[in-house]
N, C-alpha and C positions, 0 to 999 in steps of 0.2 A: 621526361625522363624516361616514360615508355619506350622513344625513341634509339635513347643512350645505352638502358638495355638491351635491346634487341639487336643495335652497332656492335658494343663489347658481346655482346654471346656470339656474331660472326665470327670476332675475332680469334673470338677461343677455340670456338671449333674447328679454325685454321692453325691455331697453336698445337691443336693437339693431331693434326693432321700429318702425313709424312708426305716425302716427296717421289713419285711412281720414281723405281730406279733406272726406268726406259725411259719418260719421255719429260719427266718434274712436274710432271702436274701434281696437286695435291693429291691426295686419294687418304681415305680411313683405312683401307687396306694395306698388301704390300703392293700390289700393282693397282693404276687403275683400272676401271674398267675396260676400257679398251685395248689397252696394251693387254692386259691378263688375256679378252676373246683371242687375241692377232697370236700369242702362247698357246692358246688350247689348240686353237685351229693346227698346229704343228704336231699333236698329237696321232700314234697311229688310231686307226679306227677300234680296231681288235687288237691292244697288243698282244702279242704272241712269243712263243721259241722261236728262233730261225737257228737252224745249223748251218754254221758259217766255221767250213772247215772243221776242226776238231772238237770245238769251243760253243756248245747253241748260248745265242745270244736274246737277253729280253729287254725290248726299250721299249721305254715310256713312248717318244716321237723320234720324228727327222730333225738333225741337225742340217736346220735350215731357217733362215726368217727370226723371229723375232724369239724361238727358243736358242737360236745358234745365240743374238744377242743379248738373251740376260744372261746365257753361262760364262759369256765373254765378259759383262760386269758384275757378275758375281767372282768372276775368279780374279781379275784386272782391274778392280775398280774399287777394293775393299769392303765387299757387301755380304759374308758372310747369313747374313740375316734372311737372305735368300733362299740358304740353305732349308730352310723349314717349310714352304710351303711347295719346293719342288720337287723334295725326299718324300713330301705327303701325299702328293699328288703320283709319284712313283709306285707309294705304298698302295694308292686305290688299287693301280692297274695289277698290282701281283695279285693283291687280293679277289680280282676280279677273273682270275682265272680259273676257270672248273675242276681242273686237275692238277692245283696245284700242293705239292710236298708242305708238309711242315720241320722236318726234320734236317735245318740245314744250319750253320753257323758262315755270319754272312763277314765275308773279310776284306774290307777295304784296297785299294792298290793306293801302297803307301808313296808318298814323296822323301826324297834324300832331304835330310836336317838342314842343312843349309840353304834350300829351294822354299822349305817349311817356313823356314826363320824369314823369309828375306818376302814374304807374301805374308808371312801372318797363321796360317792356318791349313791343311791341306781340303779341298775342296770335295773330294771323296767320304772322306770320316765325318763332314757335318752332314751326305744327304745318307748315308749309311747309319747316321745315328737317328732319325727323320726316321727314315725307312722304316726301323726296326723298334722304334717309338709305336709307329701304327701295326706293322706287321707283329709283333711280340716274339721275331725271330731274335736268337741272340748276335751279338754284335762281340768280335773281336779283334781287336784296330792292332795289337801285337800279335796278328796268324804270322805274315810277313813284313821284310821290312828289304828299305831299298838298300844295297849295298854299297852302291856306287852313283856319283851325281852321271848324266846322261848328256846329249846335247838336245834341243826341243826336237819334237818329232818329226816338227810340220816341214823344220828344213831340209830334211830326208826323204828319196828316195824311198821306197819299201824297202830292197834287200838294204840299205844301208842304216833301215829300221830297226831290223833284223838283227844287225851286227850290233848296234849301236846300244840293242838291251841284251845283249848276250851276259850272262852272268849276272845284269842289271840288280838279281831281286836275292835275297838269302831267307832263312825260313827264321821268323821271329820269335823273340824272347816267349812268347805266349808258349809257339807250338813246341819248340826246344824242351821245352818245361813238362808238359803233357798235347801229344798232339792229337786232335777233334778226333774223338769219336762217329760224329758227325759229320757227312759230306761241306764240301763247302760250298758257296754261292760268293766269288769276286764280287766288288761292286766298285764302278767307276761314275764320271759325269759323261763322255763322251766315246762310241767305241765307230774308228777310221775305218786303219785297215788292222786293227787285231793285233799288232806285231807289244806291245804294252800286257796284253790281257794274256798274250799267249806264253809269253817269258816269265809273267805269274804262278801262271797255271804249272807249267813245265817244273817251273822251283817246287811246289809243294808236292807234283807227281814225283818226284826226285827223292822223296821223304816217304811216299807213299799215304800221302791226302789226296782223297777221289776230292776231285772238282765236278760238281754239279755242272757249274756255265758262269756266266757274267750276267749280270744289270748294270743298265745305264739307262742314264734321265733321255742321252739322245744317239742316235746312230745316223752315220754317216749313209746315205744314197748309196747302194751295191750296183758297181757295174754287172750291166746286165750282157 
């Protein structure tokens, strides 16, 4: 009977565990220890603001390796629950900044409604929710809206990306009704060429709204 109880306890443990989204091993947490270690290895040792053209960028880690795979699984394999640990890691990095200011409104980069319906969620919205949960910064999901659908950016050259995103954003209903009194922090999952963030920031600037910068989970390596 004692052996049977032990076997049942082991089976119950497995049933209470989920599979790691990267390696499918059973784990009591979101990621198994090995995969989490690999993701953490992508983290910048001292995350800080980087000036990229006219928009400062704050990134948690490098867009490569396990972090790149994790973002792909999160977005394309219907794993919205991954936003919680990823958003919290991003928040922890932000809270470690010695000179961070608190008077910002966080605005996630929006998706077009058709694309959002296909995916079922906007990854930037979910990351922003959990980021703001930890940082206590105010969140405004309706500050911007995607006014037209665009071609996937990874398919385009740098110049085509800019043209693809021209007039892609408009002011959202929340900011049309009441413009923010605080500067805005844009938030997205990835920064590559910056075309999306620049287009979003330009839309806000045209309406007299100050953009402090962009916060992202992952930043592509900058060309030297």
